[in-house]
Each structure stands twice: as structure tokens, then as C-alpha cells.
N, C-alpha and C positions, 0 to 999 in steps of 0.2 A: 820298592814301589816307588813309581816320582810324584811330584810333588798334589801333578794331576789325578791322580791315581785315587792313594791318599782324600783326595777335596771330593773325587767322587763319592768314595765309602760315607765318605757324609755326611753327605748331601741324598743320598739312597734312603738312608733313616732320614732327614731332612723331610723330605717329602710325609712323611709320616709320622714318628717321634720328632716334633720341634723342642722346644724351649723351654727352661724358669731357670727359678725361684730367685733369688737373689739378698738372702737374708738367710744366714746362721739360725736356727734355729732349737738346737738342740748343740745341749753338753759334748765336746767332744768324746768324754768317752763310752757316752749311750749311740752315739755313732757307729763308733768304733765297735764297740758290742753287740750292732741290727749288719754291720756288716760282716762282723765274724760268726757270726751266728747266718748268712746267708750264703759265706760257703762251707761253711759245713753244715748246709742242708743240701751239698753236691750227692748227687749219685751215682757221678760216672769221675773220673780222670784223664785227664789230656793221654794219659798212655794208651788208656780205653779207646781213646777215640781217635787220635793216630793207626791203632791196631786197624779197627775198626774201618778205618775211611783205606788203606792203605788196603786191605781186604780186594778192596771194591774196582779200585784203578784197571788204567788199561794197562800194557805198557811204555808208551810211552810215558804217558804222566809220571808212573813210579818212576821209572827212573829217571824224571828230571826231580819230581823231588829228593832222593836218595840222589844224584848230582851237589842237593843246594844243600842239604843234610850233610855232603864227605867237607863242603865247601865248608858250610861253619863250626864246622870237627879245628879248621887248619886257621883257621881265622882266630888268634888272639889276642889285638888290640879291639879294645868295645869301638871304636867310629866301623872299624871293618866290621864283625859283628855286625852290630845293628841295619849295615849295607845288608849281609843277608841275610835277616830276619825279612825285614822289610819285599827281599823279595821272598821267602817264602812264605808271610804277607796275603800278598800280591798272588803266588800259586795261588793256594792252599782257596782266597780271595775267590780266583778263576775258577775253582773246581769244583763250588759248591761246597764250600766249608769253612762256611763263616765263624763257624767252630773253633776253630784250628788258624783258621786266622785269624782272630782276635790274639788267643795265643801269643802270638806270635810279635802281634802290635804289643801286647801289654806285658812282652818278653823288651823291645825297644823304648816303652815306657818305663821299666826299670832302669833301664842304663844314666838313657837323657832327664830320666824326672822334670820335665816339662807338666804344661795342664795341654797343652797343646798334643800331644801325642797318649795322653790321658785320655784322653776325651775324643779318641782317632779311635782306642783302647778298644773304649765304652762301646762310640756307636757300634763298630765292627760286632763288640758282640748280639749287641740291642740289634743289628739285626738278624744274627742269631738266633733269636728272641721270634720275632719275624716269622723265619721262613721254620723255621725243624717245627717236624710233628713230631716229635721223644721227648715224650715232659723231662727223661732224664739231662737230653741235651742243653731246652729252653734251661732248669733247673742252677747248671754251670755254666751255660749261656749269664742270665739274670743274675749269679750270687757274685761273676765276676766285671758284669755294666756295672753295676751298684761300686763294687771298689774302686774300680777308674773312674770313675764318679764320683766316689767321694774323696779322694786323688786329686785329683783337675782342683775340687770345691777348694780345699788345702792349701791350694797353692795360689787359687785367684777367688774368694770367698764372693768377690763383687759381681762377678760373669754371669748372669740371666742362663748365659747358655748350658753349663757344666751342671745349673741346676735343676733347669727343666728334664734337659734327659733324663737327671736319678728318678724322679717323679713318672716320666714315662715308660721308661725299664721297672719299676713299682707297677704301675700302670699294666702294663704288656702282660705279666706274668704276676700276678699282685700275690702278696703273702696270704699265706694261706687265715692265720689271725690276725689280721688286721688287708682285709679285701680292698676296700674303700681309699689304702697309706695314697698312690699315686694322684689322683683324683682330691684329698682330701688340701696334699699341700698345692696342687694348684686353685683352687680353689683359698689356699691361705694369702697364696701371692696374691691373687687376686685382688683382695682383702687389703691388703698392704699398700698394689701401683695397680687399681682399678686403670690410669689410663697406659698400660703396659702395652701394646699392639701384641707382640709377640707372644704374651701368656692368654692375651683375648683371642686369639687367630687358634692358638691351644686348643683351649676350651674349646673351640669354636667347631676346631675337628675332628673333638672325640663325642663332646655335643652329635656330629653328622650320624660319626659311626654308632647311634643309640635312638637313632631316626627324632630327636630331638631339633625339628630342624626350626622353628618358631626361634625355641631358644639361639640357637646359629645365629641367623639371619642377625636378631637385636646384637648378639656381642659382636658378631661383623663389621653390624652398621656403624655402628663404632667405634670401632677402629678403624674401620673407611674414612671416618670423621675427625678423626687424630693424625691419617698419616693417606693421605689421597690414593698417590700414585704406590702401594704395598698388592705388588701382585699377588702376592699368596690369599691375602683378604678381599680380591676380588677377582681370584677363578674358585675359591673355596664359596664365596656369596652366587655364583652358578651356581653349584650344587647344591646349595643353602635354598634356594629359593627354588629349586627347582622339585624341589622332595615336598615342600611348602606351597607347590600348585602354582605356583608364579612363575609363567608358563613367558611371558613377555619378556618383566624385570631377571629371567634365569637364564631368557636370550640376549640380554641387551651387557652381560657379563661376560657372557659366554665370549662372546665376540671383544668384546674387553683384552679380557681371558686371549687372548687366539694372536691379537694383536697386538703385546705390550714380548708375547713370548718369539716373534717373527725377528 
């Protein structure tokens, strides 16, 4: 997978899952336990997912996967395996299986050990959470996304993006024993850093999803004051004002959104 393809995967989820947290609030042993529990909750495994996916492929797609798996078996050096893993991740993603694409992205992260590779793995798993209809697949991807983002955070605790994505992975498929976990993480960050535009936009987006348009407008207007040229803020404001019934402002921000995207 090329750098552009990796970026596209990251941006695909970034349109919905944006970014979070900056400060560690839990001891590492507690966070490790939570990750362990998330993985233990998996009701399927990668072998089952691969078997089910392969049974649905047409001949050409099946042959392309088999060729890459054969190439992987012959790859001995880590660098060679990483390149094949990237192609497998890209292939499965294009076939519509982000769960399996995420697995191969995770293999890359385990070999490279970089925050970027872990973030890509987590982002790919998050796309899986968004797109999958089967709960067993959503649970599989949720546990793996949490693991990946926790790994990225451990390498760079000050990177807000990793921690926002972690919070929103929780929000996408909330734990049964703590359904507000992701939202509470985001609110906690907002309290600690109320002028963080990224967090304000993220909370506003979530407010839009639940029809809380006035709340979304409030946060977005504050974000716009802090960063007037932020395209994400401007485009979200068009949606927020539309939902609030202010057609004039909605059209004005929609026009700005279109112009900046050109």
C-alpha cells in the first residue's frame, strides 16, 4: 500500500472519527487490563474472518489473495514481509473487508513499532466498526482498534489525534458496562483544554449525529473564533445551522465550504 493509500484510509475515518485526548489519566496497568478485556470479548478470530471472506470471493479476487499469501510465505526479511502485508491490507480493503485489512495493518505495526503504523491499524479497524453490520465483526475490530490506539499513545502520549481516535472507537461500539465511555473521554479533554479546535469539532460532530444542533453551533462558533480558516469547522457549521433552521447562515457556510474545497 502506498503512502497515499494509507493516507486515504486515515482520512476516510477522519471524516467521521476525528481525534482526541492529550493527557494520560489512567495507570498503565488499568489501561492494559481494559485492552485485554476488549480483546477477550472477541466473538470471532482472524482465521474465521478470512475463511468466511475467502468463500465469498470471485475467482480473480481469490487468485490475487492466494498469490500474495504465497509471496508472504516466501518472504523472510521483516522489510519484505512489511511490503507484502501492505499489499494484502490494500487488497482486502479494496475488496470491502476492513477487518482483514486492519489485521494486516496490525502485522505491519507489530514489525515496525511506530506510532504511525499503529495509528493506521487503529484507523482501519475503526472503519470496520463503522461499516460492519455483524456484531461479532464490530467487536473484533473494536478490541483491535483499542489495542492499536493504546499502542500509539504509549509511543507518543502528547499526540491528541491518537487519543481522540481511541475515544471515538469506544463511542462507535460502546462497552455494555460503560456506554458513555467515549463521550466522557472527549468531555474530559474539553474540560482540560477548552480551546482545542480538534476536540470542539469532534464534540460538535457527535452532537450533530444526535440532533443537538444548538449545542453543535455553540461549539463550532467557538472553534471558528479560535481558527477562522478551519475547513472542517466551516463545513460542519453549514450542517449545524441547517439542522437549527437558520437557512441563511447554513447557505453562507455551505458556500464557504464548497469554495475552500475547490
